[in-house]
Each structure stands twice: as structure tokens, then as C-alpha cells.
C-alpha positions in Angstrom: 18.6 -12.2 5.9 16.8 -10.8 2.9 13.2 -9.9 3.5 10.9 -9.9 0.8 7.6 -8.4 0.5 5.1 -8.9 -2.6 1.9 -6.8 -2.4 -0.7 -5.3 -5.0 0.0 -1.5 -5.5 -2.7 0.4 -3.6 -4.3 3.8 -3.8 -2.8 5.9 -0.8 -3.1 2.9 1.6 -3.1 2.8 5.4 -0.1 2.9 7.7 -0.1 -0.8 7.7 1.1 -1.0 4.1 4.0 1.2 5.0 4.9 -0.9 7.8 5.5 -3.7 5.2 7.5 -1.5 3.2 9.7 -0.6 6.2 10.2 -4.3 6.9 11.2 -5.3 3.4 14.8 -5.4 1.9 12.9 -5.9 -1.4 9.3 -4.7 -2.0 7.7 -6.0 -5.1 4.6 -4.3 -6.4 2.6 -7.3 -7.6 0.9 -5.4 -10.6 0.5 -8.1 -13.3 -2.3 -10.1 -11.3 -6.1 -9.6 -11.9 -7.8 -6.5 -10.7 -10.6 -7.2 -8.5 -14.1 -7.2 -10.0 -15.7 -5.6 -6.9 -14.7 -2.8 -4.7 -11.1 -2.7 -3.8 -8.3 -0.8 -1.9 -6.5 -0.6 -5.2 -8.5 2.3 -6.5 -10.0 3.7 -3.2 -9.3 4.6 0.3 -10.9 6.1 3.4 -10.0 9.5 5.0 -11.5 11.4 8.0 -13.8 14.6 7.5 -16.0 16.8 9.2 -19.0 14.6 8.7 -17.3 11.1 9.2 -15.2 8.7 7.2 -15.6 9.1 3.5 -13.9 7.4 0.4 -11.8 8.8 -2.1 -12.2 6.9 -5.3 -10.1 6.8 -8.6 -12.6 6.1 -11.4 -11.5 3.4 -13.8 -12.7 2.2 -17.2 -13.5 -1.5 -16.7 -13.2 -3.8 -19.5 -13.8 -7.4 -18.5 -11.1 -9.3 -16.6 -7.8 -7.0 -16.7 -4.4 -7.1 -14.7 -3.7 -4.3 -12.4 -1.2 -2.9 -14.8 -3.8 -2.7 -17.5 -6.3 -0.7 -15.7 -7.1 2.8 -17.3 -8.0 5.6 -15.2 -11.2 7.7 -16.3 -9.6 11.0 -16.4 -12.8 12.4 -17.9 -14.4 12.7 -14.4 -11.9 15.2 -13.2 -11.2 13.2 -10.1 -7.8 14.6 -9.2 -9.3 18.3 -8.7 -12.0 16.6 -6.6 -9.8 14.7 -4.4 -7.5 17.6 -3.8 -10.4 20.0 -3.0 -11.5 17.4 -0.4 -8.2 17.0 1.1 -7.7 20.9 1.2 -11.4 21.3 3.0 -10.8 18.5 5.4 -7.0 19.0 6.4 -6.6 22.8 6.2 -6.5 22.9 10.2 -4.2 19.8 10.6 -0.8 20.5 12.1 1.0 19.5 9.0 -1.8 20.1 6.4 0.2 22.2 4.1 3.1 19.6 3.9 0.8 16.9 3.2 -1.2 18.7 0.6 2.2 19.8 -1.1 3.1 16.0 -1.1 -0.3 14.9 -2.6 -0.2 17.6 -5.2 3.0 16.4 -6.3 1.6 12.9 -6.6 -1.7 13.9 -8.4 0.2 15.7 -10.8 1.9 12.6 -12.3 0.7 12.4 -16.1 -0.4 8.9 -16.4 -3.6 7.0 -17.6 -2.6 3.7 -15.7 -3.8 3.1 -12.2 -0.8 0.9 -11.4 1.7 3.8 -12.4 -0.1 6.2 -10.3 -0.4 4.0 -7.1 3.3 2.9 -7.4 4.4 6.6 -7.7 2.5 7.6 -5.0 3.5 4.7 -2.6 7.2 5.4 -3.4 6.9 9.0 -3.1 5.5 8.7 0.5 7.9 5.9 1.5 10.7 8.4 0.4 9.1 11.2 2.5 9.4 8.8 5.5 12.8 7.7 4.5 11.7 4.1 3.8 14.1 2.9 1.2 13.9 -0.8 0.3 14.6 -2.0 -3.1 11.5 -1.4 -5.2 10.6 -3.9 -8.0 7.5 -4.7 -10.2 6.3 -8.2 -10.8 5.6 -7.6 -14.4 9.2 -6.8 -15.1 10.4 -10.0 -13.7 11.2 -13.4 -15.6 9.0 -15.3 -13.0 6.0 -17.1 -14.3 3.6 -19.2 -12.6 0.8 -18.4 -10.2 -0.3 -18.4 -6.6 2.0 -19.5 -3.8 4.5 -21.0 -6.2 5.1 -17.7 -7.8 5.5 -15.9 -4.6 8.0 -18.4 -3.6 9.9 -18.1 -7.1 9.8 -14.0 -6.7 11.4 -14.3 -3.3 14.1 -16.7 -4.2 14.6 -14.7 -7.4 16.0 -11.8 -5.1 17.8 -14.4 -2.8 15.1 -14.0 -0.1 14.9 -16.2 2.8 12.0 -14.4 4.6 8.6 -13.6 3.1 6.5 -11.1 4.9 3.1 -10.4 4.4 -0.3 -9.0 5.5 -3.0 -10.7 7.5 -5.0 -11.6 4.2 -2.6 -14.2 3.1 -3.6 -16.7 5.8 -6.6 -17.6 3.7 -4.6 -18.6 0.7 -0.9 -18.9 1.2 0.9 -22.4 1.1 3.0 -21.7 4.2 4.6 -25.3 4.1 5.6 -24.9 0.4 7.6 -21.8 1.2 9.1 -23.3 4.5 10.0 -26.5 2.7 12.0 -24.5 0.1 13.9 -22.6 2.6 11.8 -19.5 3.1 10.5 -18.3 6.5 7.1 -16.8 6.3 6.3 -14.0 8.8 3.1 -11.9 9.2 3.0 -8.2 10.2 2.0 -7.8 13.9 0.1 -4.7 13.4 0.4 -2.3 16.4 -2.1 0.5 15.0 -0.5 3.0 17.2 -2.8 5.8 17.9 -1.9 9.4 17.1 -3.7 12.7 17.4 -6.3 12.8 14.6 -9.0 15.4 13.5 -12.8 14.5 13.7 -13.4 12.1 16.6 -12.0 8.8 17.8 -8.6 7.5 16.5 -9.0 5.0 13.6 -5.9 3.4 12.1 -7.7 2.3 8.7 -7.5 5.6 6.9 -5.0 6.8 4.2 -1.2 7.4 5.0 -2.0 11.1 4.1 -3.9 11.5 7.4 -0.6 10.5 9.4 1.2 13.1 7.3 -1.3 15.6 7.8 -1.4 15.2 11.6 2.4 14.3 12.4 4.5 15.2 9.4 7.8 13.3 9.1 7.5 12.6 12.9 4.8 10.0 12.0 7.9 7.7 10.8 8.1 6.7 14.4 4.6 5.2 14.4 5.5 3.0 11.3 6.9 0.5 13.8 5.1 -2.8 13.9 7.2 -6.1 14.0 6.5 -9.4 12.6 5.5 -12.9 13.9 6.3 -16.2 12.8 3.5 -17.8 10.7 2.7 -20.8 13.1 2.4 -18.5 16.0 0.2 -16.1 13.8 -2.3 -19.0 12.7 -2.7 -20.0 16.3 
């Protein structure tokens, strides 16, 4: 069995994205599709703070319709320093706060003006921290054209994949029958959202993976543990 995951590169995403990485033999950063016009997890994520949840946002220079790997970061806004200061202020008392900050600093130090480059570097650095080591690829480097479900199928088959694993949003657009009729089984992540000790009130799973690092360190790997469910059972 070769399991393939194809997903847009996101900014310090939630634990659920790393569960997809854990399940993948091949993880493809889908970086040559359109960057959303509205708000998106590609350039923002929530963290917990003294005063409730807040967004960390990477400012970008918008220029009409762009592919994700064409989006330029607006470094004139000094966002890296601002983000790191926010993380220091809110995670200083976390059990593994210093470890998380060292990891975050090593990612923010990346010298790039491209949002996709930053996101991919960050995701792979955190995956390595948790010893999650699939074969990482980028869709923009593959000789696979097309669009929509047919392209997802072709990318999966390019790597010899017989299982395509995806998050819940795909239920609204994925042509499950197309993949299955071509020998590719579709499975959805069954997110467990396992609670762990967090600062600042009730547990929420929908915050950056940095929160897990700050509170549990490498022990957080044990919570990246969701399984998958066959698409027909999921749709029911």
C-alpha cells in the first residue's frame, strides 16, 4: 500500500494537518493552485493568549489571481518580529515554551519572500521535530497537469499510490468514484482531537501546532494519532 496526501501548504497549521503527514507515504504540497481571495489558513492561524484566541497573519502583497507559489510576503510590515514577540509573551510559562520558541525562531529566520516556501519549510521542520518523515514533494515540480479530481488522481498514480488520504473539506468537491474506478481507494482522516493540557482556559484543537509543541514538547507526538475511514462510511 502506498498512501498519498495532497494538500495546500499552510501556515503553522493545526494538529490535524500533521496527522495527514503521519499517515502519508508521500505528502505533496499542492503549491501551484490558486491562492484564495478571502481569508485563508494558508497565511494565518490561531493561537491561545491571555485574552483569548488571536490570529497570527503573514501579510502578503496581493496582485489579482495568483498561484500559491507566486504569492509574495510583505516583509515591510516586520511581521516576523511581531509574531515572535507574541509567542514569547503567551508561551513563556508553557512547560516546553523555550523549546517551541527555539523551533519557531529557526523557521522565522528563513530568508524568503515567498509564502509557499516559508510554509513548506515550517511544516517540514515541525514534522521532523515530531519524527514524521514521509517523502515530501511539491506539485509544481511534477510533470502532471490537469485540474481538480483528475489531477489529484494523476498525482497519486504518479507515485504509485493506491490510497488517497484527505481532510474533510474534500467531501464537497472530490470525485470519489473517479479515483476508485481507477484503482485508488479514498480515505478521510477521522480526527480524534485528543485533548491535552493547554494554557488559558478550555481545550481547543483548532490552534497552531506550535501550541502542542509548547505544552507537550516531543511527547506531543503521541497525540498525532488519528486513523482514517473509508469515504463511503465517512459520507454517511
